[in-house]
C-alpha beads as a LAMMPS data file, in Angstrom:
LAMMPS data file: protein, C-alpha beads

51 atoms
50 bonds

1 atom types
1 bond types

-500.0 500.0 xlo xhi
-500.0 500.0 ylo yhi
-500.0 500.0 zlo zhi

Masses

1 110.0

Atoms # bond

1 1 1 0.000 0.000 0.000
2 1 1 1.169 3.504 -0.669
3 1 1 1.916 6.162 1.901
4 1 1 -0.953 8.399 0.752
5 1 1 -3.421 5.843 2.201
6 1 1 -1.743 6.058 5.619
7 1 1 -3.753 8.000 8.215
8 1 1 -3.188 9.005 11.851
9 1 1 -5.701 8.331 14.615
10 1 1 -5.710 10.760 17.542
11 1 1 -7.469 10.362 20.870
12 1 1 -10.452 12.656 21.414
13 1 1 -9.697 13.102 25.132
14 1 1 -5.944 13.703 25.282
15 1 1 -5.377 14.699 21.598
16 1 1 -2.311 12.438 21.247
17 1 1 -1.653 10.455 18.065
18 1 1 -1.592 6.832 19.191
19 1 1 -2.290 4.790 16.067
20 1 1 -1.478 4.724 12.350
21 1 1 -3.588 2.755 9.892
22 1 1 -4.502 2.504 6.223
23 1 1 -7.760 3.608 4.645
24 1 1 -9.269 3.086 1.213
25 1 1 -10.049 6.676 0.259
26 1 1 -12.189 5.649 -2.719
27 1 1 -14.785 3.825 -0.615
28 1 1 -14.576 5.790 2.664
29 1 1 -15.192 9.506 2.135
30 1 1 -15.829 10.504 5.776
31 1 1 -13.221 10.711 8.483
32 1 1 -12.594 7.422 10.233
33 1 1 -13.677 7.094 13.875
34 1 1 -12.778 4.029 15.965
35 1 1 -12.833 3.050 19.631
36 1 1 -9.260 2.180 20.615
37 1 1 -7.225 1.910 23.803
38 1 1 -5.393 5.086 24.829
39 1 1 -2.197 4.492 26.821
40 1 1 -2.080 7.937 28.386
41 1 1 -5.657 7.984 29.699
42 1 1 -5.752 4.172 30.175
43 1 1 -9.284 3.823 28.796
44 1 1 -10.964 2.804 25.585
45 1 1 -11.793 6.108 23.898
46 1 1 -12.842 7.326 20.497
47 1 1 -9.974 7.974 18.101
48 1 1 -10.584 10.201 15.082
49 1 1 -8.668 10.558 11.867
50 1 1 -6.381 13.596 11.732
51 1 1 -4.588 15.325 8.871

Bonds

1 1 1 2
2 1 2 3
3 1 3 4
4 1 4 5
5 1 5 6
6 1 6 7
7 1 7 8
8 1 8 9
9 1 9 10
10 1 10 11
11 1 11 12
12 1 12 13
13 1 13 14
14 1 14 15
15 1 15 16
16 1 16 17
17 1 17 18
18 1 18 19
19 1 19 20
20 1 20 21
21 1 21 22
22 1 22 23
23 1 23 24
24 1 24 25
25 1 25 26
26 1 26 27
27 1 27 28
28 1 28 29
29 1 29 30
30 1 30 31
31 1 31 32
32 1 32 33
33 1 33 34
34 1 34 35
35 1 35 36
36 1 36 37
37 1 37 38
38 1 38 39
39 1 39 40
40 1 40 41
41 1 41 42
42 1 42 43
43 1 43 44
44 1 44 45
45 1 45 46
46 1 46 47
47 1 47 48
48 1 48 49
49 1 49 50
50 1 50 51
């Protein structure tokens, strides 16, 4: 996969970038939003796609 499909996921609570993942930009037009574990807040929180 190419680097232009790589996106960053940042925690909504602490605003830290915790995860990197790939996204198919042809099929998913909206920003990705997933529940993931945040190490700094030690909870499962919502992580949103950032620029």
